[in-house]
Structure formats: C-alpha cells, structure tokens
C-alpha positions in Angstrom: -14.8 -3.3 -0.9 -13.6 -4.8 2.3 -14.5 -8.1 0.8 -12.6 -7.9 -2.4 -10.1 -5.1 -2.1 -8.3 -7.0 0.7 -8.7 -10.5 -0.9 -5.0 -10.6 -1.4 -4.4 -9.5 2.2 -6.7 -12.2 3.6 -5.2 -14.8 1.3 -1.7 -13.8 2.4 -2.9 -13.9 6.0 -4.2 -17.4 5.7 -1.0 -18.5 3.9 1.1 -17.1 6.8 -1.1 -18.9 9.3 -0.8 -22.2 7.5 2.9 -21.9 7.0 3.2 -21.7 10.8 0.9 -24.6 11.1 2.9 -26.8 8.7 6.2 -25.8 10.2 5.1 -26.9 13.7 3.5 -30.1 12.5 6.3 -31.1 10.2 8.0 -33.8 12.2 9.9 -36.9 11.8 9.6 -40.1 13.9 12.4 -40.4 16.5 13.3 -43.4 18.6 11.0 -44.5 21.4 8.1 -43.4 19.2 8.7 -39.7 19.9 8.7 -37.1 17.2 10.6 -34.0 16.5 11.1 -31.4 13.7 14.0 -32.1 11.3 17.0 -30.0 12.2 19.6 -30.9 9.6 20.3 -28.6 6.7 22.6 -31.1 4.9 21.5 -33.3 2.0 21.3 -37.0 2.9 23.8 -37.7 0.3 26.3 -35.7 2.3 25.5 -37.1 5.6 29.1 -38.0 6.2 29.8 -34.3 6.6 27.1 -33.8 9.3 28.6 -32.5 12.5 28.0 -35.3 15.0 28.7 -33.3 18.1 25.8 -31.0 17.2 23.5 -34.1 16.7 24.6 -35.5 20.1 23.8 -32.2 21.7 20.4 -32.2 20.0 19.7 -35.7 21.3 20.5 -34.6 24.8 18.4 -31.5 24.5 15.4 -33.5 23.3 15.8 -36.0 26.0 16.2 -33.3 28.6 13.0 -31.6 27.5 11.2 -34.6 28.9 12.9 -34.4 32.3 12.9 -31.9 35.1 15.8 -31.9 37.7 16.9 -35.2 36.4 13.5 -36.9 36.9 10.9 -37.8 34.3 8.6 -34.8 33.8 4.9 -35.5 34.6 2.7 -34.2 31.8 -0.5 -32.7 33.0 -2.1 -31.8 29.7 -3.0 -28.4 28.4 -4.6 -27.1 31.7 -1.2 -26.6 33.3 -0.2 -24.4 30.4 -3.4 -22.4 29.9 -1.5 -19.2 30.9 1.0 -19.7 28.2 -1.7 -20.5 25.6 -3.7 -17.3 26.5 -0.5 -15.3 26.3 0.3 -16.6 22.9 -3.3 -16.0 21.8 -3.1 -12.4 23.1 0.2 -11.7 21.3 -1.3 -13.0 18.0 -4.4 -10.8 18.5 -2.1 -7.8 18.9 -0.3 -8.8 15.7 -3.6 -8.8 13.8 -4.6 -5.3 14.9 -2.2 -3.4 12.6 -3.0 -5.9 9.8 -6.7 -5.0 10.1 -6.1 -1.3 10.3 -3.9 -1.4 7.2 -6.7 -3.2 5.4 -9.2 -0.5 6.4 -7.2 2.6 5.3 -7.7 2.1 1.5 -11.4 2.1 2.1 -11.2 5.3 4.1 -9.0 6.9 1.5 -11.3 5.9 -1.3 -14.2 7.8 0.4 -12.0 10.8 0.2 -11.6 10.5 -3.6 -7.9 9.8 -3.7 -6.4 8.6 -7.0 -5.7 5.0 -7.7 -2.0 5.9 -8.1 -2.1 6.9 -4.4 -3.8 3.6 -3.6 -1.0 1.8 -5.4 1.6 3.6 -3.2 -0.3 2.5 -0.1 -0.4 -1.1 -1.3 3.3 -1.4 -0.5 2.2 -1.5 3.1 1.1 -5.1 2.6 4.5 -6.3 1.4 6.5 -6.8 4.7 4.6 -10.0 5.7 5.6 -11.4 2.3 9.2 -10.4 2.7 9.9 -11.3 6.3 12.0 -14.3 5.2 14.7 -11.7 4.3 15.3 -10.7 7.9 13.9 -13.7 9.8 17.5 -15.3 10.1 18.7 -12.1 11.8 15.8 -12.3 14.3 16.7 -15.9 15.1 20.5 -15.3 15.5 20.9 -11.9 17.1 19.7 -11.4 20.7 20.6 -10.6 24.3 21.0 -13.9 26.3 20.4 -12.1 29.6 17.0 -10.8 28.4 15.9 -13.8 26.3 16.1 -14.8 22.8 12.6 -13.9 21.7 12.0 -11.1 24.1 15.0 -9.3 22.7 12.9 -8.7 19.6 9.4 -8.9 20.9 9.6 -6.2 23.5 11.2 -3.5 21.4 9.0 -4.2 18.4 5.8 -4.0 20.4 7.0 -0.8 22.1 7.6 0.7 18.7 4.2 -0.5 17.5 2.6 1.2 20.6 4.5 4.5 20.0 3.7 4.5 16.3 0.0 4.1 17.1 0.1 6.9 19.6 1.9 9.1 17.1 -0.8 8.3 14.5 -3.6 8.9 17.0 -2.5 12.6 17.0 -1.6 13.0 13.4 -3.8 10.6 11.4 -6.7 13.0 10.9 -4.5 15.7 9.5 -2.7 13.2 7.3 -5.9 11.9 5.9 -7.5 15.3 5.4 -4.4 17.0 4.0 -4.4 20.7 3.5 -7.8 20.9 1.9 -6.4 21.1 -1.7 -4.0 18.2 -2.2 -5.9 15.7 -0.2 -4.4 13.0 2.1 -0.6 13.0 2.6 -0.2 9.6 1.0 3.6 9.3 1.2 3.6 9.9 5.0 0.6 7.6 5.6 2.3 4.9 3.6 5.6 5.3 5.3 4.1 5.1 8.8 1.8 2.1 8.1 4.7 0.4 6.3 6.7 0.6 9.5 3.7 -0.7 11.4 3.5 -3.7 9.2 7.2 -4.2 9.2 7.2 -4.3 13.0 4.2 -6.6 13.1 6.0 -9.0 10.7 9.0 -8.9 13.0 6.9 -9.5 16.0 5.4 -12.5 14.2 8.8 -14.0 13.7 9.6 -13.6 17.4 6.3 -15.0 18.6 6.4 -17.9 16.3 9.9 -18.9 17.6 8.9 -18.3 21.2 5.8 -20.5 20.8 8.0 -23.5 20.2 9.7 -23.2 23.6 6.9 -21.5 25.6 4.7 -24.6 25.3 5.8 -28.1 26.3 6.4 -30.7 23.6 3.1 -32.4 24.1 1.2 -29.1 23.7 3.2 -27.3 21.1 0.6 -28.1 18.5 -1.7 -25.5 20.1 0.7 -22.8 18.9 -0.7 -23.0 15.4 -4.3 -22.7 16.8 -3.3 -19.6 18.7 -1.8 -18.2 15.6 -4.8 -18.8 13.4 -7.5 -17.7 15.9 -5.5 -14.8 17.3 -4.5 -13.2 14.0 -8.0 -13.6 12.6 -9.6 -12.1 15.7 -7.1 -9.2 15.6 -7.8 -8.6 12.0 -11.5 -8.6 12.6 -11.1 -6.1 15.4 -8.9 -3.8 13.4 -10.9 -4.0 10.2 -14.5 -5.1 10.3 -15.4 -4.0 13.9 -13.5 -0.7 13.5 -15.1 0.2 10.2 -18.6 -0.5 11.7 -18.0 1.6 14.8 -16.4 4.4 12.9 -19.3 4.8 10.5 -21.9 7.4 11.5 -24.6 5.8 9.4 -24.1 2.3 10.9 -24.0 3.6 14.5 -27.0 5.8 14.0 -29.0 3.0 12.4 -28.2 0.2 14.7 -26.5 1.4 17.9 -28.0 4.9 18.8 -31.3 6.4 19.7 -30.2 9.9 18.7 -28.2 10.4 15.5 -24.8 12.0 15.6 -22.4 13.2 12.9 -19.6 10.8 13.9 -19.3 7.2 14.7 -18.9 5.8 18.2 -15.2 5.4 17.6 -12.9 7.5 15.5 -9.6 6.3 13.9 -7.7 8.5 16.4 -9.5 7.0 19.4 -8.9 3.5 18.1 -5.2 4.0 17.5 -4.8 5.7 20.9 -6.5 2.8 22.7 -4.5 0.1 21.1 -1.3 2.1 21.4 -1.8 2.1 25.2 -2.7 -1.6 25.1 0.6 -2.4 23.3 2.7 -0.4 25.8 1.1 -1.7 28.9 1.0 -5.4 27.8 4.6 -5.2 26.5 5.8 -3.8 29.9 4.0 -6.6 31.7 5.5 -9.3 29.4 9.0 -7.8 29.8 8.8 -7.8 33.6 6.7 -10.8 34.5 7.3 -13.4 31.7 10.5 -15.3 31.5 11.6 -17.4 28.6 11.7 -21.2 29.1 15.3 -21.5 28.0 17.1 -23.4 30.8 17.9 -26.3 28.5 18.9 -24.0 25.7 21.3 -22.2 28.0 23.1 -25.5 28.8 23.6 -26.5 25.2 23.6 -24.7 21.9 20.7 -25.7 19.7 21.1 -26.6 16.1 19.3 -23.5 15.1 21.9 -21.3 16.8 24.8 -23.2 15.4 23.7 -22.5 11.9 24.9 -19.0 11.1 23.0 -16.3 9.4 25.1 -16.5 6.2 24.6 -20.2 6.0 20.8 -19.7 6.1 21.0 -17.2 3.2 23.2 -19.5 1.3 20.7 -22.3 1.8 17.9 -20.2 0.5 19.9 -19.3 -2.6 20.9 -22.9 -3.2 17.1 -23.9 -3.1 16.2 -21.2 -5.6 19.0 -22.4 -8.0 17.4 -25.8 -8.4 15.9 -25.8 -11.9 12.5 -27.2 -10.8 12.2 -24.7 -8.0 13.3 -21.8 -10.2 10.6 -22.7 -12.7 8.0 -23.2 -10.1 8.8 -19.8 -8.4 8.6 -18.1 -11.8 5.2 -19.5 -12.4 4.0 -18.5 -8.9 5.2 -14.9 -9.5 3.1 -14.6 -12.6 0.1 -16.8 -12.0 -2.0 -14.1 -10.3 -1.7 -11.4 -12.9 -5.1 -12.4 -14.3 -6.8 -11.8 -11.0 -5.1 -8.5 -10.0 -7.8 -6.1 -11.2 -10.6 -8.1 -9.6 -8.9 -8.6 -6.3 -7.3 -5.2 -5.9 -9.6 -2.7 -7.5 -13.2 -4.1 -7.4 -13.8 -3.2 -3.8 -12.5 0.4 -4.2 -14.8 0.8 -7.2 -17.8 -0.3 -5.3 -17.0 2.3 -2.5 -16.5 4.9 -5.3 -20.0 4.0 -6.5 -21.5 4.7 -3.1 -21.6 1.4 -1.4 -21.0 1.9 2.3 -17.6 0.5 3.3 -18.8 -0.7 6.7 -21.6 -2.7 5.1 -19.2 -4.4 2.8 -16.9 -5.1 5.7 -19.6 -6.8 7.6 -20.4 -9.1 4.6 -17.0 -10.8 5.4 -18.5 -12.1 8.7 -20.8 -14.8 7.2 -17.8 -15.9 5.0 -15.8 -17.1 8.0 -17.5 -20.5 8.3 -17.0 -21.0 4.6 -13.3 -20.1 4.9 -12.9 -22.7 7.6 -14.7 -25.5 5.8 -13.3 -25.0 2.3 -9.7 -26.0 3.1 -11.0 -29.1 4.8 -13.2 -30.1 1.8 -10.7 -29.2 -0.9 -7.8 -31.0 0.9 -9.6 -34.3 0.1 -8.9 -33.6 -3.6 -5.4 -32.3 -3.2 -4.1 -35.1 -0.9 -3.0 -37.3 -3.9 0.1 -37.2 -6.0 -1.2 -34.4 -8.3 -2.5 -31.5 -6.2 -1.9 -28.9 -8.9 -4.6 -30.5 -11.1 -7.1 -28.7 -8.7 -5.2 -25.5 -9.2 -5.4 -25.8 -13.0 -9.1 -26.6 -13.0 -10.0 -23.7 -10.6 -7.9 -21.2 -12.5 -10.4 -20.4 -15.4 -13.3 -20.3 -13.0 -11.6 -17.6 -11.0 -10.9 -15.6 -14.1 -14.6 -15.8 -15.1 -15.6 -14.7 -11.6 -13.3 -11.7 -12.1 -15.4 -10.8 -15.1 -18.5 -11.2 -13.0 -17.0 -8.7 -10.5 -16.6 -6.3 -13.5 -20.3 -6.7 -14.3 -21.1 -6.1 -10.6 -19.3 -2.8 -10.6 -21.1 -1.8 -13.8 -24.5 -2.8 -12.4 -24.1 -1.1 -9.0 -25.0 2.5 -9.9 -28.2 1.4 -11.5 -29.6 -0.3 -8.3 -28.7 2.5 -5.9 -31.7 4.0 -4.2 -32.3 7.2 -2.2 -31.9 5.3 1.1 -29.0 3.2 -0.1 -28.9 -0.2 -1.7 -31.6 -2.9 -1.5 -31.1 -6.1 0.4 -31.0 -8.2 -2.8 -28.0 -6.2 -4.0 -26.0 -7.2 -0.9 -27.2 -10.8 -1.4 -25.8 -10.8 -4.9 -22.5 -9.4 -3.6 -22.4 -12.0 -0.9 -23.1 -14.8 -3.4 -20.4 -13.5 -5.7 -17.8 -13.4 -3.0 -18.8 -16.9 -1.8 -18.3 -18.3 -5.3 -15.0 -16.4 -5.6 -13.8 -18.0 -2.3 -14.4 -21.5 -3.7 -12.1 -20.8 -6.6 -9.6 -18.9 -4.5 -9.3 -21.6 -1.9 -9.1 -24.3 -4.5 -6.0 -22.7 -5.9 -4.6 -21.8 -2.5 -5.0 -25.3 -0.9 -3.6 -27.0 -4.0 -0.5 -24.7 -4.0 0.1 -25.4 -0.3 -0.3 -29.1 -0.8 2.2 -29.1 -3.6 4.6 -27.0 -1.6 4.4 -29.5 1.2 4.8 -32.4 -1.3 8.0 -31.2 -2.9 9.7 -29.5 0.0 12.9 -31.4 0.9 12.1 -32.9 4.3 15.7 -32.4 5.5 15.2 -28.6 5.3 11.4 -28.6 5.2 10.7 -25.4 7.3 13.0 -23.2 5.3 11.9 -24.7 2.0 8.2 -24.2 2.8 8.7 -20.7 4.0 10.6 -19.8 0.8 7.9 -21.2 -1.5 5.1 -19.4 0.4 7.0 -16.1 0.4 7.2 -16.4 -3.4 3.5 -17.2 -3.4 2.7 -14.1 -1.5 4.9 -11.9 -3.7 3.1 -13.3 -6.7 -0.1 -11.7 -5.4 1.5 -8.4 -4.1 3.2 -7.0 -7.1 0.3 -7.5 -9.6 -2.1 -5.9 -7.2 0.1 -2.8 -6.8 0.5 -2.6 -10.6 -3.2 -3.0 -11.2 -4.0 -0.1 -8.9 -1.3 2.0 -10.5 -2.7 1.5 -14.0 -6.3 2.4 -13.4 -5.9 6.1 -13.8 -3.7 6.0 -16.9 -6.1 3.7 -18.6 -9.1 5.9 -17.8 -10.4 8.5 -20.3 -12.0 11.6 -19.0 -13.1 14.9 -20.6 -14.0 18.3 -19.1 -17.5 19.4 -20.0 -18.6 23.0 -19.4 -15.2 24.6 -19.5 -13.2 25.6 -22.6 -9.7 24.2 -23.2 -9.6 22.2 -20.0 -8.9 18.5 -19.5 -9.1 16.0 -16.7 -5.9 14.0 -17.3 -4.6 14.6 -13.8 -5.9 15.7 -10.4 -4.5 19.1 -11.0 -6.2 19.4 -14.4 -9.4 18.1 -12.9 -9.2 20.8 -10.3 -8.7 23.5 -12.9 -11.7 22.1 -14.8 -13.9 22.4 -11.7 -12.5 25.9 -10.9 -13.6 27.0 -14.4 -17.1 25.8 -13.9 -16.7 22.5 -15.7 -17.2 18.9 -14.6 -15.0 15.9 -15.4 -17.0 13.1 -17.1 -15.6 9.6 -17.5 -15.9 8.3 -21.0 -14.1 5.0 -20.4 -13.2 3.7 -16.9 -9.7 2.2 -16.8 -11.0 -0.5 -14.5 -13.0 -2.1 -17.3 -10.1 -1.9 -19.7 -7.8 -3.4 -17.1 -10.2 -6.2 -16.2 -10.4 -7.3 -19.8 -6.7 -7.2 -20.2 -6.0 -9.1 -17.0 -8.5 -11.8 -18.0 -6.9 -12.2 -21.5 -3.5 -12.4 -19.9 -4.9 -14.9 -17.4 -6.3 -17.2 -20.0 -3.0 -17.0 -21.9 -1.1 -18.0 -18.8 -3.5 -20.8 -18.2 -3.3 -22.2 -21.7 0.5 -22.1 -22.1 2.1 -21.9 -18.6 -0.6 -23.7 -16.7 0.2 -26.9 -18.5 3.9 -26.4 -17.7 3.0 -26.1 -14.0 1.0 -29.3 -14.1 4.0 -31.1 -15.7 6.1 -30.1 -12.6 4.2 -32.8 -10.8 5.9 -35.4 -12.9 9.4 -34.4 -11.8 11.2 -36.9 -9.6 11.7 -36.2 -5.9 15.4 -35.8 -6.5 14.7 -32.7 -8.7 13.5 -30.9 -5.6 16.2 -31.9 -3.2 18.8 -29.4 -2.1 22.5 -30.4 -1.9 24.7 -29.4 1.0 25.7 -25.8 1.5 29.4 -25.7 1.8 
C-alpha cells in the first residue's frame, strides 16, 4: 500500500531532509560571537600542515559576507529575502514531484498484476538518492564560472527532467499496458524513472549548495525548512494527490456528479503538466536569477580548493576507521528483518483489492505524527547512549511486521461487495501509526548517534557518508525481498492436465488450457517469517555489538589527515 510499500522511500526522504538540516546547522563558534560551518578536512593532530593562506582567505570571505561595498551590511530580516525563500521552496517542491511519482508507479503496476520480480527491478529507481554522495563532489567542483556554480548543474538537470516527463507523457500508457500479452515494459519504465530520480538527486545537490549562498548568513537556517516543506509537498502532490485524482472510483464518489470511466487526471496529463512547469520555470531561473557569488569570485573558497580526488580519499579514509567500518556493516544489515513488511505488505494489500488511492490518503493523517515523533523521541536520544533507543525499538518493529502479515491474511475476509468497511481502514491506520513510533525511534536514534560520533572537523562529509550507508541498508533488503516473493510462492494449475504455474508463461498456458492457478503457499508469508527470524537473530547477537560502539572513545571516530 502507499503507506507501507513506500515506507523505505519516506524514511529515506526524511533522512535526506535531516541530513541537510544538520549540515546547515552544524557550526562552530567564531570570534566576535559569530558562527560558521567547519571548513577544514585535516585532523587537529595535523594542524601544522593546514594551508594558512586558505584559512586567511576564508576569514576574509566570512568578514566580507557581512559587508557590502566596504560598509557594514544592514540586516533587514527574512522579509528582504522572501523572494529567495520562495524560490528555494519552489525548487524543492519540483524535486519532490518525481519522488512522489516514482512512489506511485509500483501501486499502479500492482493493479496490472505484474510479478514481484518486476517490482524488484523497479525498486532500483529509489537508489539514486541513496548514492548521490558518489557524484556530489563532481557537482561541487565542475561548473561554468560565467553561468554560475549551481546553475551550471541546476538548469540542465531540470531541463532534462522536463523533457523526460514530456517523453513519458506520450509513452507511459503504452509502457504500462505493454502489448497485451507480456504486460508492462518493466525494463524501459525502470530505466526512464531511474534517470528521473538520478536527475532529481543531482538537482538536490545543486539546490542544497545554492541555498547556502542564496540566503544571507542570518537567514541561511531557513534553507532546511524550505527543504523539508518543499520536498514533502512535492511528494504529496506526485503521490497522494495524483493517486486520488487518477482513480475513477475516488473521483466518482467524492468529486463528480456524473460517473465516468477515468479519473480527473491521467498519468499522461500529470506528466505533461509538470514537464511544462519544469521547462518554463527552469527558463525563468536561467534568465532572471543570478547567483550571489561576488565574494566567491574574488577569493577561492575552501570548498573549491579541495579537489575532487581529495574528497574521495577523505571518504575512503573515514570508512577505513575500524569503528566506522563496523558501524557501517551493522547499518547495512540491520533492516533485513523489516524488508518484507516494508517493501511487500502494501503491494499485497493492493493485490487483495484494497484501493491504492484510499491507502495513499491514509498517509495524510500521519503527517502530524511524523512531525511530532522526532521531537518527542529526541528527548530520549540526546544523552550519551542514543543507540539504546534503537536497540529497544528494534524487536517491537519486528513484531509489528508480523502484525502486518496478519493484516494481509485478514484482508480478504473483510472485503465486502462495496469495498472495505470503515473499521478496516481504522485498523490499517492504527497499525501504521504504531509502526511509525518504532520506525522513528530507530531513525532518530541513528541520526543522533551519527551526529555524536561524526568528527567535527569534517562533520558534513562524515554525516553524509553515514546517512548514505543508512539509506543503502534499507534499499538492498527491500529489492531482495521483492525479488524472492515469487520463488518462495507455491502455485498449482487446477482444471488443466500437465500444466503448472511456476512462471508467468506457465500461468498463461494454464489459463489458455482452461485451468486456473491456485496459490497453495504465498511466498510473502514465508518471507515474513524468515525476515523476522533473521531480525531477532541480528538483534540478539549484532544488536549488542552496536550498543557497545557507544563505549568507544571519541578518538576512535576521528579521521586522520588525507595526504
């Protein structure tokens, strides 16, 4: 369902948002009471090798940012920069649109009875936002000075996003319908949406960097707010609102006086509209908006001095730290136990007949809870042992996963001729709310520990690396879980002699011979039990090892100089 099948996507989305929030707020006190982000990439032990000329230029740049034409700049608050704030907000909304669309496609495909192996292929679409650290240094370092450091990447990526959406608006119906025999063209759909997500991730890198110079120093904190609100709004538009307006049943029941066979909006219409919005808005940004880089043009910033290769060497040196390597290994395996519940449950509910748009709308009342939970949980993770909360929430989330399995098993029995009763949706909503408590308990604890152990000298890079690993730890188990559903499912062909249902082709032959495929054992149930067993094994043996990482000394997490 929209609620559970994109749990990993929403969790990743909130991690991305909070990474940006922490990066912009991670500052150190400077003289005269001012604050700034740390810029050095050298260990304090090697401070004698720090290039002092770069530090002097940084000092001049920071001082110059508070002056204009040699005179002290008069700060007029956020009102003077509302235009820049709204521009950032709009750019982040655009970024959330392809994220939301990608989250809605699995639900649409499930209603067309695609295999779970096909769903596994499509799940690779969600990987680019987890891997953007791999090409982020290139986006920072390579640009056209005459056009602008961030616009050099923002403009072409948004143009490509617009053109891809226009292309999809013409072809998406045929891609989803296929040729009538083979079903949707999964490989092409996956390739196109993967490019959409790759471009959106690249746009995210450019916008995040631009936000730090677009806003003045006193207002740069609003960048994280624009990120959080904008991405969430864009995802809502591309997922929840689109699925509702695309559904004939929802539109006929709530928005029309006369029933029609289609929704108010089709996927082609939606893609065409946003493709035009991307092209027009990008053109306006390219022509009318100039980057605020006068100070940067006078002096090289520390970020530019640091080469691309030095950044990659720095990341490698962080991973080689024994404590970091152990922690990353645990993060990459911690979510195996939740993969069936998070990746497959929603699709199984759609397969059982639950309307995808109704499930998508159930995510709306969860928004206040998703806002409040991090605030409440952070009170318990602010101490020296935040991973204790992670460890305690872990088994509850596994048990909730078993509850999801029972929910899927129970669903067909409560289906009525007119749909599902209200109490069924109440149970689904309650199940999701309880799941969110456990999920956010683990998530906030992980983020708190990442912030606690990150070397403050290279905090931004350190935090981004740890959260990239956290995202990957959710991506690969979800893909594998989807892939294994069909092989673990046992079906037989009844009504046709010497026919089987081991593959879509065999199932087609069974139907052609007048038989019907009957499921004896759904692989989802087998997979759910296996995942929970693995999860409890991880919690019992490796969970304690993760808790012991809190006892490591701060020096165990500090990175030495990259030569």
